TORKOL-4160 file (C-alpha; in steps of 0.2 Angstrom, whole numbers, padded with zeros to 4 digits, m for minus):
353
<pt num="1" X="0060" Y="m0017" Z="m0067"/>
<pt num="2" X="0071" Y="m0007" Z="m0058"/>
<pt num="3" X="0070" Y="0007" Z="m0068"/>
<pt num="4" X="0050" Y="0007" Z="m0063"/>
<pt num="5" X="0047" Y="0004" Z="m0046"/>
<pt num="6" X="0064" Y="0013" Z="m0043"/>
<pt num="7" X="0055" Y="0028" Z="m0051"/>
<pt num="8" X="0038" Y="0025" Z="m0043"/>
<pt num="9" X="0049" Y="0028" Z="m0026"/>
<pt num="10" X="0056" Y="0043" Z="m0033"/>
<pt num="11" X="0038" Y="0052" Z="m0035"/>
<pt num="12" X="0031" Y="0046" Z="m0020"/>
<pt num="13" X="0046" Y="0053" Z="m0010"/>
<pt num="14" X="0048" Y="0070" Z="m0018"/>
<pt num="15" X="0030" Y="0074" Z="m0010"/>
<pt num="16" X="0030" Y="0082" Z="0005"/>
<pt num="17" X="0019" Y="0072" Z="0016"/>
<pt num="18" X="0024" Y="0077" Z="0037"/>
<pt num="19" X="0011" Y="0069" Z="0046"/>
<pt num="20" X="m0004" Y="0076" Z="0046"/>
<pt num="21" X="0000" Y="0087" Z="0029"/>
<pt num="22" X="m0001" Y="0068" Z="0017"/>
<pt num="23" X="m0016" Y="0076" Z="0006"/>
<pt num="24" X="m0004" Y="0078" Z="m0009"/>
<pt num="25" X="0004" Y="0060" Z="m0008"/>
<pt num="26" X="m0016" Y="0052" Z="m0004"/>
<pt num="27" X="m0022" Y="0060" Z="m0022"/>
<pt num="28" X="m0003" Y="0052" Z="m0030"/>
<pt num="29" X="m0009" Y="0034" Z="m0022"/>
<pt num="30" X="m0030" Y="0037" Z="m0026"/>
<pt num="31" X="m0023" Y="0043" Z="m0043"/>
<pt num="32" X="m0011" Y="0028" Z="m0046"/>
<pt num="33" X="m0027" Y="0016" Z="m0041"/>
<pt num="34" X="m0039" Y="0022" Z="m0052"/>
<pt num="35" X="m0026" Y="0023" Z="m0068"/>
<pt num="36" X="m0023" Y="0004" Z="m0065"/>
<pt num="37" X="m0042" Y="0000" Z="m0066"/>
<pt num="38" X="m0048" Y="0000" Z="m0047"/>
<pt num="39" X="m0059" Y="0010" Z="m0037"/>
<pt num="40" X="m0050" Y="0017" Z="m0022"/>
<pt num="41" X="m0060" Y="0025" Z="m0009"/>
<pt num="42" X="m0055" Y="0040" Z="0003"/>
<pt num="43" X="m0057" Y="0038" Z="0021"/>
<pt num="44" X="m0053" Y="0051" Z="0034"/>
<pt num="45" X="m0040" Y="0063" Z="0037"/>
<pt num="46" X="m0035" Y="0056" Z="0017"/>
<pt num="47" X="m0034" Y="0038" Z="0020"/>
<pt num="48" X="m0035" Y="0026" Z="0003"/>
<pt num="49" X="m0043" Y="0009" Z="0006"/>
<pt num="50" X="m0047" Y="m0001" Z="m0012"/>
<pt num="51" X="m0053" Y="m0020" Z="m0015"/>
<pt num="52" X="m0047" Y="m0030" Z="m0028"/>
<pt num="53" X="m0062" Y="m0036" Z="m0033"/>
<pt num="54" X="m0078" Y="m0038" Z="m0028"/>
<pt num="55" X="m0075" Y="m0057" Z="m0021"/>
<pt num="56" X="m0071" Y="m0059" Z="0000"/>
<pt num="57" X="m0054" Y="m0053" Z="0002"/>
<pt num="58" X="m0040" Y="m0065" Z="0010"/>
<pt num="59" X="m0026" Y="m0052" Z="0013"/>
<pt num="60" X="m0024" Y="m0034" Z="0018"/>
<pt num="61" X="m0007" Y="m0024" Z="0014"/>
<pt num="62" X="m0006" Y="m0011" Z="0023"/>
<pt num="63" X="0007" Y="0005" Z="0024"/>
<pt num="64" X="0009" Y="0021" Z="0028"/>
<pt num="65" X="0011" Y="0037" Z="0018"/>
<pt num="66" X="0017" Y="0050" Z="0032"/>
<pt num="67" X="0036" Y="0053" Z="0036"/>
<pt num="68" X="0044" Y="0062" Z="0049"/>
<pt num="69" X="0055" Y="0078" Z="0050"/>
<pt num="70" X="0065" Y="0086" Z="0042"/>
<pt num="71" X="0056" Y="0079" Z="0026"/>
<pt num="72" X="0049" Y="0093" Z="0016"/>
<pt num="73" X="0058" Y="0096" Z="0000"/>
<pt num="74" X="0068" Y="0078" Z="m0003"/>
<pt num="75" X="0077" Y="0074" Z="m0016"/>
<pt num="76" X="0080" Y="0056" Z="m0020"/>
<pt num="77" X="0097" Y="0052" Z="m0025"/>
<pt num="78" X="0107" Y="0035" Z="m0031"/>
<pt num="79" X="0123" Y="0031" Z="m0025"/>
<pt num="80" X="0133" Y="0016" Z="m0024"/>
<pt num="81" X="0119" Y="0004" Z="m0026"/>
<pt num="82" X="0108" Y="0013" Z="m0012"/>
<pt num="83" X="0096" Y="0026" Z="m0013"/>
<pt num="84" X="0097" Y="0040" Z="m0003"/>
<pt num="85" X="0092" Y="0059" Z="0000"/>
<pt num="86" X="0106" Y="0073" Z="m0004"/>
<pt num="87" X="0109" Y="0074" Z="0014"/>
<pt num="88" X="0096" Y="0087" Z="0020"/>
<pt num="89" X="0083" Y="0078" Z="0025"/>
<pt num="90" X="0074" Y="0062" Z="0026"/>
<pt num="91" X="0074" Y="0049" Z="0013"/>
<pt num="92" X="0055" Y="0045" Z="0017"/>
<pt num="93" X="0058" Y="0026" Z="0013"/>
<pt num="94" X="0049" Y="0023" Z="0032"/>
<pt num="95" X="0036" Y="0021" Z="0025"/>
<pt num="96" X="0036" Y="0025" Z="0005"/>
<pt num="97" X="0047" Y="0012" Z="0001"/>
<pt num="98" X="0033" Y="m0001" Z="0007"/>
<pt num="99" X="0020" Y="0011" Z="m0002"/>
<pt num="100" X="0030" Y="0010" Z="m0018"/>
<pt num="101" X="0030" Y="m0011" Z="m0018"/>
<pt num="102" X="0012" Y="m0013" Z="m0013"/>
<pt num="103" X="0010" Y="m0001" Z="m0028"/>
<pt num="104" X="0020" Y="m0010" Z="m0040"/>
<pt num="105" X="0016" Y="m0027" Z="m0035"/>
<pt num="106" X="m0003" Y="m0023" Z="m0038"/>
<pt num="107" X="0001" Y="m0015" Z="m0055"/>
<pt num="108" X="0011" Y="m0032" Z="m0061"/>
<pt num="109" X="m0002" Y="m0044" Z="m0056"/>
<pt num="110" X="m0016" Y="m0032" Z="m0065"/>
<pt num="111" X="m0004" Y="m0031" Z="m0080"/>
<pt num="112" X="m0001" Y="m0053" Z="m0080"/>
<pt num="113" X="m0020" Y="m0055" Z="m0076"/>
<pt num="114" X="m0016" Y="m0065" Z="m0060"/>
<pt num="115" X="m0025" Y="m0051" Z="m0049"/>
<pt num="116" X="m0031" Y="m0060" Z="m0032"/>
<pt num="117" X="m0042" Y="m0056" Z="m0019"/>
<pt num="118" X="m0034" Y="m0043" Z="m0006"/>
<pt num="119" X="m0036" Y="m0027" Z="0002"/>
<pt num="120" X="m0025" Y="m0012" Z="0003"/>
<pt num="121" X="m0025" Y="0000" Z="0016"/>
<pt num="122" X="m0014" Y="0016" Z="0016"/>
<pt num="123" X="m0015" Y="0027" Z="0031"/>
<pt num="124" X="m0008" Y="0044" Z="0037"/>
<pt num="125" X="0001" Y="0049" Z="0055"/>
<pt num="126" X="0005" Y="0032" Z="0059"/>
<pt num="127" X="0020" Y="0043" Z="0065"/>
<pt num="128" X="0012" Y="0055" Z="0079"/>
<pt num="129" X="m0003" Y="0048" Z="0084"/>
<pt num="130" X="m0010" Y="0033" Z="0075"/>
<pt num="131" X="m0022" Y="0038" Z="0063"/>
<pt num="132" X="m0026" Y="0022" Z="0058"/>
<pt num="133" X="m0041" Y="0022" Z="0073"/>
<pt num="134" X="m0049" Y="0031" Z="0062"/>
<pt num="135" X="m0055" Y="0018" Z="0050"/>
<pt num="136" X="m0073" Y="0013" Z="0050"/>
<pt num="137" X="m0077" Y="0000" Z="0060"/>
<pt num="138" X="m0082" Y="m0017" Z="0050"/>
<pt num="139" X="m0071" Y="m0011" Z="0033"/>
<pt num="140" X="m0059" Y="m0023" Z="0032"/>
<pt num="141" X="m0062" Y="m0039" Z="0030"/>
<pt num="142" X="m0047" Y="m0050" Z="0027"/>
<pt num="143" X="m0042" Y="m0060" Z="0043"/>
<pt num="144" X="m0023" Y="m0058" Z="0039"/>
<pt num="145" X="m0015" Y="m0042" Z="0036"/>
<pt num="146" X="0004" Y="m0038" Z="0032"/>
<pt num="147" X="0011" Y="m0021" Z="0035"/>
<pt num="148" X="0032" Y="m0018" Z="0031"/>
<pt num="149" X="0037" Y="m0006" Z="0041"/>
<pt num="150" X="0051" Y="m0016" Z="0053"/>
<pt num="151" X="0070" Y="m0008" Z="0048"/>
<pt num="152" X="0084" Y="m0014" Z="0044"/>
<pt num="153" X="0084" Y="m0035" Z="0039"/>
<pt num="154" X="0071" Y="m0039" Z="0024"/>
<pt num="155" X="0070" Y="m0057" Z="0033"/>
<pt num="156" X="0062" Y="m0051" Z="0048"/>
<pt num="157" X="0045" Y="m0051" Z="0057"/>
<pt num="158" X="0040" Y="m0044" Z="0074"/>
<pt num="159" X="0035" Y="m0058" Z="0085"/>
<pt num="160" X="0028" Y="m0045" Z="0097"/>
<pt num="161" X="0026" Y="m0026" Z="0098"/>
<pt num="162" X="0023" Y="m0014" Z="0115"/>
<pt num="163" X="0009" Y="m0009" Z="0123"/>
<pt num="164" X="0013" Y="0011" Z="0120"/>
<pt num="165" X="0002" Y="0025" Z="0125"/>
<pt num="166" X="0007" Y="0044" Z="0127"/>
<pt num="167" X="0000" Y="0053" Z="0141"/>
<pt num="168" X="m0002" Y="0071" Z="0145"/>
<pt num="169" X="0000" Y="0076" Z="0164"/>
<pt num="170" X="m0010" Y="0093" Z="0170"/>
<pt num="171" X="m0004" Y="0100" Z="0186"/>
<pt num="172" X="m0016" Y="0114" Z="0192"/>
<pt num="173" X="m0009" Y="0124" Z="0207"/>
<pt num="174" X="m0012" Y="0140" Z="0211"/>
<pt num="175" X="m0002" Y="0157" Z="0203"/>
<pt num="176" X="0004" Y="0169" Z="0214"/>
<pt num="177" X="0019" Y="0183" Z="0216"/>
<pt num="178" X="0036" Y="0178" Z="0218"/>
<pt num="179" X="0037" Y="0189" Z="0231"/>
<pt num="180" X="0022" Y="0179" Z="0240"/>
<pt num="181" X="0024" Y="0161" Z="0238"/>
<pt num="182" X="0014" Y="0156" Z="0253"/>
<pt num="183" X="m0001" Y="0163" Z="0243"/>
<pt num="184" X="0000" Y="0151" Z="0228"/>
<pt num="185" X="0001" Y="0134" Z="0228"/>
<pt num="186" X="0018" Y="0130" Z="0218"/>
<pt num="187" X="0013" Y="0114" Z="0201"/>
<pt num="188" X="0033" Y="0113" Z="0203"/>
<pt num="189" X="0032" Y="0107" Z="0221"/>
<pt num="190" X="0020" Y="0097" Z="0216"/>
<pt num="191" X="0030" Y="0086" Z="0202"/>
<pt num="192" X="0044" Y="0088" Z="0213"/>
<pt num="193" X="0035" Y="0078" Z="0226"/>
<pt num="194" X="0031" Y="0061" Z="0215"/>
<pt num="195" X="0051" Y="0059" Z="0214"/>
<pt num="196" X="0052" Y="0046" Z="0229"/>
<pt num="197" X="0040" Y="0036" Z="0223"/>
<pt num="198" X="0039" Y="0039" Z="0200"/>
<pt num="199" X="0053" Y="0029" Z="0192"/>
<pt num="200" X="0058" Y="0034" Z="0175"/>
<pt num="201" X="0068" Y="0027" Z="0162"/>
<pt num="202" X="0067" Y="0007" Z="0161"/>
<pt num="203" X="0059" Y="0000" Z="0175"/>
<pt num="204" X="0059" Y="m0017" Z="0171"/>
<pt num="205" X="0065" Y="m0028" Z="0155"/>
<pt num="206" X="0050" Y="m0025" Z="0145"/>
<pt num="207" X="0046" Y="m0010" Z="0151"/>
<pt num="208" X="0050" Y="0008" Z="0150"/>
<pt num="209" X="0040" Y="0026" Z="0157"/>
<pt num="210" X="0046" Y="0044" Z="0150"/>
<pt num="211" X="0042" Y="0060" Z="0152"/>
<pt num="212" X="0050" Y="0071" Z="0136"/>
<pt num="213" X="0042" Y="0088" Z="0138"/>
<pt num="214" X="0039" Y="0099" Z="0151"/>
<pt num="215" X="0030" Y="0115" Z="0150"/>
<pt num="216" X="0024" Y="0128" Z="0162"/>
<pt num="217" X="0025" Y="0145" Z="0173"/>
<pt num="218" X="0020" Y="0162" Z="0165"/>
<pt num="219" X="0034" Y="0174" Z="0169"/>
<pt num="220" X="0052" Y="0173" Z="0181"/>
<pt num="221" X="0040" Y="0182" Z="0196"/>
<pt num="222" X="0027" Y="0172" Z="0196"/>
<pt num="223" X="0023" Y="0155" Z="0204"/>
<pt num="224" X="0020" Y="0144" Z="0194"/>
<pt num="225" X="0001" Y="0140" Z="0193"/>
<pt num="226" X="0001" Y="0126" Z="0181"/>
<pt num="227" X="0013" Y="0113" Z="0172"/>
<pt num="228" X="0008" Y="0098" Z="0157"/>
<pt num="229" X="0022" Y="0085" Z="0154"/>
<pt num="230" X="0019" Y="0076" Z="0141"/>
<pt num="231" X="0027" Y="0057" Z="0139"/>
<pt num="232" X="0026" Y="0040" Z="0135"/>
<pt num="233" X="0023" Y="0022" Z="0142"/>
<pt num="234" X="0028" Y="0007" Z="0133"/>
<pt num="235" X="0028" Y="m0013" Z="0139"/>
<pt num="236" X="0027" Y="m0029" Z="0132"/>
<pt num="237" X="0019" Y="m0034" Z="0146"/>
<pt num="238" X="0000" Y="m0032" Z="0147"/>
<pt num="239" X="m0004" Y="m0032" Z="0166"/>
<pt num="240" X="0013" Y="m0020" Z="0169"/>
<pt num="241" X="0007" Y="m0008" Z="0154"/>
<pt num="242" X="m0010" Y="m0005" Z="0164"/>
<pt num="243" X="m0002" Y="m0007" Z="0181"/>
<pt num="244" X="0010" Y="0006" Z="0180"/>
<pt num="245" X="m0002" Y="0018" Z="0173"/>
<pt num="246" X="m0014" Y="0016" Z="0186"/>
<pt num="247" X="0002" Y="0020" Z="0198"/>
<pt num="248" X="0005" Y="0036" Z="0188"/>
<pt num="249" X="m0011" Y="0042" Z="0190"/>
<pt num="250" X="m0011" Y="0038" Z="0210"/>
<pt num="251" X="0004" Y="0046" Z="0215"/>
<pt num="252" X="0003" Y="0062" Z="0204"/>
<pt num="253" X="m0015" Y="0063" Z="0214"/>
<pt num="254" X="m0010" Y="0061" Z="0230"/>
<pt num="255" X="0007" Y="0074" Z="0228"/>
<pt num="256" X="m0008" Y="0085" Z="0220"/>
<pt num="257" X="m0020" Y="0084" Z="0235"/>
<pt num="258" X="m0004" Y="0084" Z="0246"/>
<pt num="259" X="0001" Y="0101" Z="0240"/>
<pt num="260" X="m0020" Y="0107" Z="0237"/>
<pt num="261" X="m0018" Y="0107" Z="0220"/>
<pt num="262" X="m0027" Y="0096" Z="0205"/>
<pt num="263" X="m0021" Y="0084" Z="0192"/>
<pt num="264" X="m0028" Y="0077" Z="0177"/>
<pt num="265" X="m0019" Y="0063" Z="0168"/>
<pt num="266" X="m0026" Y="0058" Z="0149"/>
<pt num="267" X="m0019" Y="0044" Z="0139"/>
<pt num="268" X="m0018" Y="0042" Z="0122"/>
<pt num="269" X="m0018" Y="0024" Z="0116"/>
<pt num="270" X="m0003" Y="0025" Z="0101"/>
<pt num="271" X="0002" Y="0004" Z="0100"/>
<pt num="272" X="m0010" Y="m0010" Z="0105"/>
<pt num="273" X="0002" Y="m0024" Z="0111"/>
<pt num="274" X="0001" Y="m0043" Z="0102"/>
<pt num="275" X="0011" Y="m0056" Z="0102"/>
<pt num="276" X="0012" Y="m0069" Z="0087"/>
<pt num="277" X="0011" Y="m0089" Z="0089"/>
<pt num="278" X="0027" Y="m0097" Z="0081"/>
<pt num="279" X="0016" Y="m0112" Z="0077"/>
<pt num="280" X="0004" Y="m0103" Z="0070"/>
<pt num="281" X="m0006" Y="m0106" Z="0052"/>
<pt num="282" X="m0003" Y="m0088" Z="0049"/>
<pt num="283" X="0015" Y="m0088" Z="0053"/>
<pt num="284" X="0020" Y="m0104" Z="0044"/>
<pt num="285" X="0010" Y="m0099" Z="0029"/>
<pt num="286" X="0025" Y="m0083" Z="0028"/>
<pt num="287" X="0042" Y="m0094" Z="0033"/>
<pt num="288" X="0035" Y="m0106" Z="0019"/>
<pt num="289" X="0035" Y="m0089" Z="0008"/>
<pt num="290" X="0051" Y="m0080" Z="0013"/>
<pt num="291" X="0059" Y="m0099" Z="0013"/>
<pt num="292" X="0052" Y="m0100" Z="m0005"/>
<pt num="293" X="0060" Y="m0083" Z="m0009"/>
<pt num="294" X="0077" Y="m0089" Z="m0002"/>
<pt num="295" X="0076" Y="m0080" Z="0014"/>
<pt num="296" X="0076" Y="m0087" Z="0033"/>
<pt num="297" X="0063" Y="m0077" Z="0043"/>
<pt num="298" X="0069" Y="m0071" Z="0061"/>
<pt num="299" X="0057" Y="m0066" Z="0073"/>
<pt num="300" X="0061" Y="m0055" Z="0085"/>
<pt num="301" X="0054" Y="m0045" Z="0099"/>
<pt num="302" X="0051" Y="m0026" Z="0090"/>
<pt num="303" X="0052" Y="m0009" Z="0103"/>
<pt num="304" X="0040" Y="0003" Z="0092"/>
<pt num="305" X="0024" Y="0003" Z="0088"/>
<pt num="306" X="0016" Y="0000" Z="0070"/>
<pt num="307" X="m0002" Y="m0002" Z="0061"/>
<pt num="308" X="0001" Y="m0020" Z="0063"/>
<pt num="309" X="m0004" Y="m0016" Z="0084"/>
<pt num="310" X="m0021" Y="m0008" Z="0080"/>
<pt num="311" X="m0027" Y="m0020" Z="0066"/>
<pt num="312" X="m0022" Y="m0037" Z="0079"/>
<pt num="313" X="m0031" Y="m0028" Z="0092"/>
<pt num="314" X="m0046" Y="m0027" Z="0081"/>
<pt num="315" X="m0045" Y="m0045" Z="0076"/>
<pt num="316" X="m0037" Y="m0044" Z="0059"/>
<pt num="317" X="m0021" Y="m0056" Z="0060"/>
<pt num="318" X="m0007" Y="m0043" Z="0055"/>
<pt num="319" X="0012" Y="m0046" Z="0054"/>
<pt num="320" X="0026" Y="m0031" Z="0055"/>
<pt num="321" X="0039" Y="m0037" Z="0041"/>
<pt num="322" X="0055" Y="m0029" Z="0037"/>
<pt num="323" X="0058" Y="m0018" Z="0024"/>
<pt num="324" X="0077" Y="m0016" Z="0023"/>
<pt num="325" X="0079" Y="0002" Z="0027"/>
<pt num="326" X="0093" Y="0009" Z="0036"/>
<pt num="327" X="0095" Y="0024" Z="0047"/>
<pt num="328" X="0077" Y="0026" Z="0047"/>
<pt num="329" X="0070" Y="0044" Z="0055"/>
<pt num="330" X="0089" Y="0053" Z="0050"/>
<pt num="331" X="0096" Y="0061" Z="0037"/>
<pt num="332" X="0106" Y="0044" Z="0034"/>
<pt num="333" X="0092" Y="0034" Z="0028"/>
<pt num="334" X="0092" Y="0024" Z="0013"/>
<pt num="335" X="0089" Y="0008" Z="0006"/>
<pt num="336" X="0100" Y="m0003" Z="m0005"/>
<pt num="337" X="0093" Y="m0004" Z="m0021"/>
<pt num="338" X="0096" Y="m0025" Z="m0021"/>
<pt num="339" X="0084" Y="m0025" Z="m0006"/>
<pt num="340" X="0071" Y="m0015" Z="m0011"/>
<pt num="341" X="0068" Y="m0025" Z="m0025"/>
<pt num="342" X="0069" Y="m0039" Z="m0017"/>
<pt num="343" X="0056" Y="m0033" Z="m0005"/>
<pt num="344" X="0045" Y="m0030" Z="m0022"/>
<pt num="345" X="0045" Y="m0049" Z="m0025"/>
<pt num="346" X="0041" Y="m0050" Z="m0011"/>
<pt num="347" X="0026" Y="m0042" Z="m0008"/>
<pt num="348" X="0021" Y="m0048" Z="m0025"/>
<pt num="349" X="0022" Y="m0066" Z="m0021"/>
<pt num="350" X="0014" Y="m0064" Z="m0005"/>
<pt num="351" X="m0001" Y="m0057" Z="m0013"/>
<pt num="352" X="m0001" Y="m0073" Z="m0025"/>
<pt num="353" X="0001" Y="m0087" Z="m0011"/>
């Protein structure tokens, strides 16, 4: 078992698939499913969907195929009981460890003739702009879903995920020569005018607001006529999330109006927040499964988004579970081989329960 699943992961990890360039790994997943007797479907942008039988599916298993940079030319090595990269790239374990575990578990059920009635979804651009949002409406029939995209502990489950939205704010002033500033409307002054009312960073125990990119201006001797700001807002409280979005728009519009400029604000939803019921039937079933596998389920509040957010948003009660990867999104990314094997066992067991 160890050799086969590690080999499968190496094959997946060594296929370049930075966000937006998942074509080759998508083909690998499609061919793998076809080779073991299934009829997968190619969806928008290279996403892969598969149903294991014509019966009504009971569960969905989902993983994303894209990786962050530096994620090209990955070479996987084994060292001191861990799987890691050579050190000049990420490992791609986020989320190809989950892809491998799902494919491996599915193959074991196929070989044992114990195939459960499930759905599989392999998504794209999870790391950048939530490509899962492009799946066809009504595609997923399962009522319960599982995503394995929570770092570190194998026994962790996301009790909640925050609402997250990227934003693009464009400030329109009027360019003029730097020697005649009175002829222009300085877009930078509009931005600076927001500083008295606009708070950055942590806004409370559950909310943050960040401007991560600022672009603008054409030349050193020109009053900047436009500025573009990009960032994100996130909150575990839905009302606070939308209230602050409205506040941001009001502040920027007021400052632009004062200076004679204009502002446009675009919100790009990335994660649709949710909170699970610890007394719910689905959660109790997961807890029982983990207990049988000698693991104590540990519910945590996640500060990041995942495909589980959108799936919950469209009515599929989806749990984001730990997958044992350490140091994600870095060149030190790694997973202990023993944890990887355990993850495959968890997935295989959950498919059949």
